[in-house]
N, C-alpha and C positions, 0 to 999 in steps of 0.2 A: 412889038413883035418880039417873041422869044425865039432863040435859035439863030441859025444862019451866021452871018458875019457879026451880029451883035454880041454873041457869046464870046467869040474870039477877041473882039474889041474890049469887052469887059475884063478879060484876063490880062491882055497886054497893058491897057491903061491902068488897071487896078494895081498891077505890079509897079508901074512907073509912079503912080500916086503914092503907093506905100513907101517906096524908097525915098521919094521927095519929102514925105511927111516925117520919116525917120531922121533924115538929114536936118530938116528945120527944127525938129524937137530937140536935137542935140545943141542947137544954137540959142534956144530960147531960155531966158532966165526962169528958174523955178519959181512958181508963185508962192507967196507967203501962205502959211497954213490958215485956213478959214474955219472959224467955229461953225459947227453944224447944229441945227436944231433937231436933226434926226440922229437917233442913236439905235444901233442894232440891239443894244442891251434892253431898250425899252420893250421890245417884244418878249423878252424873257421875264420882264416884271409884270406883264399883263396877267390879271387874274379874273376869272369869271367862268360862267357856265355855258357860254355860247359855243356852238360847234362850228368850226371852220367849214366843214364840208356841207353841212345843211345850209349855212348862209351862202356859200358859193352856189349851191343849187338854186337858192331863192333869187340870186342876182340873175342867173341864166333865165329863169322863168319870167322875171319882171321884164327883162330886155326882149325876150322872145314874144311875150304877150303885148307889150306896149310900145316898143321901139323897133318895129320891124320895117319892112319895105313900105307898106301902106301905114301911114301915121295919122293920128288924130290929135289935135291939141289937148283934149281932155286926157287922153291916154298918156301923152308925154308928161303932162303935169303930175299925173298919178305916179308914173314911173320915177320922176324926180323926187317926189315926196317919199316914196318907198326906199329909194336908193340912199337918200340922206338918212333915213331911219336906220337902214342897215349899216351905214358908215358908223353911226353911233354905237350900234350893237357890236360891231367888230372890235371895239375897244375892250369888250368883255370876253375875248377869246383867249383861252389859256393854251399855251403850247403843250403838246403831249410829250414831245421829245425835247429834253433840256440840254442835250449835247451841243457842243460848239463845233463839231467836226461832221461834215456831210449830213447836215440836218435838213432833210427834205421837208419836214413839217414847217420849219422856219421859212424855207424858200417858198412853200405854198402859201403861207400866211402873208408874206410880203407881196407876192404876186396877186393874191386876192385883194389886198388893200388897193393896189394899182388898178385892178379890174373895176372896183367900185368907183374910184375916181374917174376912170375912163368912161364908164357908163353914165356918170353924172354929167360929164362934159359933152358926151354925145347927145343926151336928152336936152341939155341946155341949148346946144347948137341947133338941134332940130326945131326947138321952140322958136328960136330967133329967125330961122329961115322960113319965110311964109310961102315961098314958091316951091314947086316941085323941081327936083334936079336929078338928072340921070335916072337911075332905077328907083330912087326914093320918091315917094309920092305923098304929099300932104293932102289928106282928104278934108275938104271944106264942108262943114255942115250948112245946109240951106234952110 
């Protein structure tokens, strides 16, 4: 339920939680630096002819067509195969904007890569769940 007292509670307890988190953060020892396998610079090094915006549209079409409210196992498998293919193709996207400040093209590319990963996980999860849950319905072929 949105509204009513719940909104006021969120504000009051959100403020308390924030203050407490700040206090605890000051007392915690800083973690050692961790090597990351991810580098933002890797996006600047990508070279290829794939178009970010066309691929993003393809992801939307795949999900709308095959991973909707009413789902079929064959469609989910097809979507998974297509999304994995798009994930490989995404490695061939070249950034149009090479700037390091307020680069919306970079932001959109990173967001797109997460969209593909999320789509893959949704399709995998839908394949694993054989029963219908909530509004999502797995259509069984007879």
